[in-house]
C-alpha positions as CSV (number, residue, x, y, z in Angstrom):
1,M,48.9,23.6,64.9
2,N,47.3,24.0,68.3
3,S,46.6,27.6,69.2
4,H,45.4,28.1,72.8
5,P,44.0,31.4,73.8
6,P,46.1,33.2,76.4
7,P,44.8,32.8,80.0
8,R,42.4,35.6,81.0
9,R,44.1,38.2,83.2
10,A,42.2,39.2,86.3
11,V,40.9,42.8,86.1
12,N,41.7,44.9,89.2
13,V,38.5,46.1,91.0
14,G,39.0,49.3,92.9
15,S,37.3,51.0,95.8
16,L,34.1,53.0,95.3
17,L,35.4,55.7,97.7
18,L,38.7,56.3,95.9
19,T,39.3,58.4,92.8
20,P,40.5,56.7,89.6
21,Q,44.0,58.0,90.2
22,E,44.0,56.7,93.8
23,N,42.8,53.3,92.6
24,E,45.5,53.2,90.0
25,C,48.0,54.0,92.7
26,L,46.6,51.2,94.8
27,F,46.9,48.7,91.9
28,G,50.6,49.6,91.7
29,Y,51.1,48.4,95.3
30,L,49.8,44.9,94.7
31,G,53.0,43.5,93.3
32,R,54.0,41.6,90.2
33,K,51.3,39.3,88.7
34,C,48.9,40.2,91.5
35,A,45.4,41.5,91.1
36,T,42.7,42.7,93.5
37,L,39.2,41.1,93.0
38,C,37.6,43.7,95.3
39,S,38.8,46.8,97.3
40,A,37.3,48.7,100.2
41,V,38.3,51.4,102.8
42,V,38.4,49.7,106.2
43,Q,39.6,49.8,109.8
44,V,41.3,46.6,111.0
45,Y,40.4,45.4,114.5
46,R,42.0,42.5,116.4
47,A,40.8,40.7,119.5
48,E,44.0,39.7,121.2
49,R,43.7,39.5,125.0
50,S,40.1,40.3,125.8
51,Y,36.6,40.4,124.4
52,K,37.1,43.9,123.2
53,W,38.1,44.8,119.7
54,V,41.3,46.8,119.5
55,K,41.9,48.9,116.4
56,R,45.2,48.2,114.8
57,C,45.3,50.1,111.5
58,C,43.3,51.4,108.6
59,G,43.7,51.6,104.9
60,V,42.3,49.9,101.8
61,A,41.5,46.2,102.0
62,C,42.1,44.2,98.8
63,L,41.1,40.6,98.1
64,V,44.3,39.7,96.3
65,K,44.9,36.9,93.8
66,D,48.7,36.3,94.2
67,N,49.7,34.3,91.2
68,P,53.4,33.8,92.2
69,Q,52.3,32.3,95.5
70,R,49.3,30.6,93.9
71,S,47.0,31.7,96.7
72,Y,44.6,34.4,97.8
73,F,45.1,37.0,100.5
74,I,43.2,39.8,102.2
75,R,45.8,42.6,102.3
76,V,45.3,46.1,103.7
77,F,47.4,48.9,102.2
78,D,48.4,52.3,103.4
79,I,47.3,54.3,100.3
80,K,49.7,57.2,101.0
81,E,52.9,55.2,101.6
82,G,52.1,51.9,99.8
83,K,52.9,49.8,102.8
84,T,51.1,46.5,103.6
85,M,49.5,47.2,107.0
86,F,47.8,43.8,107.3
87,E,47.8,40.4,105.5
88,Q,45.8,37.2,105.9
89,E,46.0,34.3,103.6
90,L,42.7,32.5,102.8
91,Y,43.8,29.2,104.3
92,H,41.9,25.9,103.8
93,N,38.5,26.1,105.5
94,F,38.7,29.9,105.8
95,S,35.3,31.4,106.4
96,I,33.9,34.9,107.3
97,S,31.0,36.1,109.4
98,S,29.1,39.3,109.0
99,P,27.4,40.2,112.3
100,R,26.8,43.8,111.0
101,P,26.2,45.1,107.5
102,Y,29.4,47.1,107.7
103,F,31.5,44.6,109.7
104,I,33.0,41.2,108.8
105,T,35.1,39.0,111.0
106,F,37.3,35.9,110.6
107,A,39.8,33.8,112.5
108,G,43.3,35.1,111.7
109,D,46.6,33.2,112.2
110,S,46.9,34.2,115.8
111,C,43.6,35.9,116.9
112,Q,40.2,37.0,115.7
113,V,40.2,39.8,113.1
114,G,37.5,42.3,112.2
115,L,37.2,44.6,109.2
116,N,35.1,47.7,109.8
117,F,34.0,49.2,106.4
118,A,33.6,52.9,105.7
119,S,30.7,52.0,103.3
120,E,28.1,49.3,103.7
121,E,28.0,49.0,99.9
122,E,31.7,48.2,99.8
123,A,31.2,45.8,102.7
124,K,28.6,43.9,100.7
125,R,30.7,43.8,97.6
126,F,33.7,42.5,99.6
127,R,31.6,39.9,101.4
128,V,30.2,38.6,98.1
129,A,33.6,38.5,96.4
130,V,35.1,36.5,99.3
131,S,32.1,34.1,99.4
132,D,32.2,33.6,95.6
133,L,35.9,32.8,95.8
134,L,35.5,30.4,98.7
135,N,32.6,28.6,96.9
136,R,34.6,28.3,93.7
137,R,37.6,26.9,95.5
138,Q,35.3,24.4,97.4
139,R,33.9,23.1,94.2
140,K,37.4,22.4,92.9
141,T,38.7,20.8,96.1
142,G,35.5,19.1,97.4
143,P,33.5,19.9,100.5
144,A,35.5,21.1,103.5
145,L,35.7,19.0,106.6
146,P,33.4,20.2,109.4
147,M,36.2,21.5,111.6
148,A,36.8,24.8,113.5
149,T,39.0,27.5,112.1
150,V,42.6,28.0,113.0
151,D,43.7,27.4,116.5
152,I,43.8,30.7,118.4
153,K,46.5,30.9,121.1
154,N,44.7,33.3,123.4
155,P,42.3,31.3,125.6
156,E,40.2,34.4,126.3
157,I,38.8,34.5,122.8
158,N,38.3,30.8,122.1
159,N,34.6,31.3,122.6
160,I,34.3,33.8,119.9
161,R,36.0,31.9,117.1
162,V,34.1,31.9,113.9
163,H,33.3,28.3,112.9
164,N,32.7,27.0,109.4
165,S,29.8,27.9,107.1
166,H,27.6,25.4,108.9
167,S,27.2,27.7,111.9
168,H,23.7,29.1,112.1
169,H,24.2,31.9,114.6
170,Q,26.9,34.4,115.8
171,P,28.5,33.6,119.1
172,Y,27.2,35.7,122.0
173,H,30.6,37.0,123.0
174,L,31.3,38.5,119.6
175,N,28.1,40.7,119.9
176,N,29.4,41.8,123.3
177,M,32.7,42.8,121.7
178,L,30.9,44.8,119.0
179,S,29.0,46.7,121.7
180,H,32.0,47.4,123.8
181,S,34.0,48.7,120.9
182,G,31.3,51.2,119.8
183,L,30.9,49.4,116.4
184,V,27.1,48.8,117.0
185,R,25.0,51.4,115.2
186,R,21.8,51.6,117.2
187,D,19.6,54.0,115.1
188,K,19.6,56.6,112.4
189,K,19.9,59.5,114.8
190,S,22.9,58.2,116.6
191,K,24.5,57.2,113.3
192,S,24.2,60.7,111.9
193,K,26.1,62.1,114.9
194,K,28.9,59.6,114.9
195,K,32.1,60.4,113.0
196,K,32.1,58.2,109.9
197,L,35.2,56.5,108.5
198,T,36.2,58.2,105.2
199,K,39.1,57.8,102.8
200,A,40.7,60.9,104.3
201,D,41.4,58.8,107.4
202,I,43.3,56.1,105.5
203,G,46.8,57.2,106.2
204,T,46.3,58.5,109.8
205,P,45.1,55.7,112.1
206,S,46.2,57.6,115.2
207,N,43.8,60.4,114.4
208,F,40.6,58.4,114.4
């Protein structure tokens, strides 16, 4: 008689900035047979028609293992209403770049996307979780071809596309975008004066 142990179920990893009750609420939004490998409070930025980042929404970003779809996604949830504010599948050759300790960026399906984290610790945890996942997937499927990320329709931002993991430096235009959007933190004094993103802002993107 063959007895195989049941497959290990992924354990949900909540946000450091949320209370246990809020994290449990978040886990309920993930959907059936879905689990979050990492969660963090973020603002979502998109570069659609210019080199400037445009803020689109804010909420809790989750690195979701979606078993029914047999894939992984970055999904951002409105913690108050349970809505999915943003979704990006981790497609083949997906890669991330981290030009700032609190900011990661990647090529989305139609344009460049940036996540501005409320906590540098959460940004680090999220970055490590995504990198570990991509490394595991690469070991299973073999090394990725040295090709650029998804084709971005807007010609204005072709120069700031994040290339694969073989890139050794961040494109110049992306740094310009960070500067213009106010995402660059210059020193400790200016950082202390700037209003910081907190979990209280999650459900009210218009009031940032």
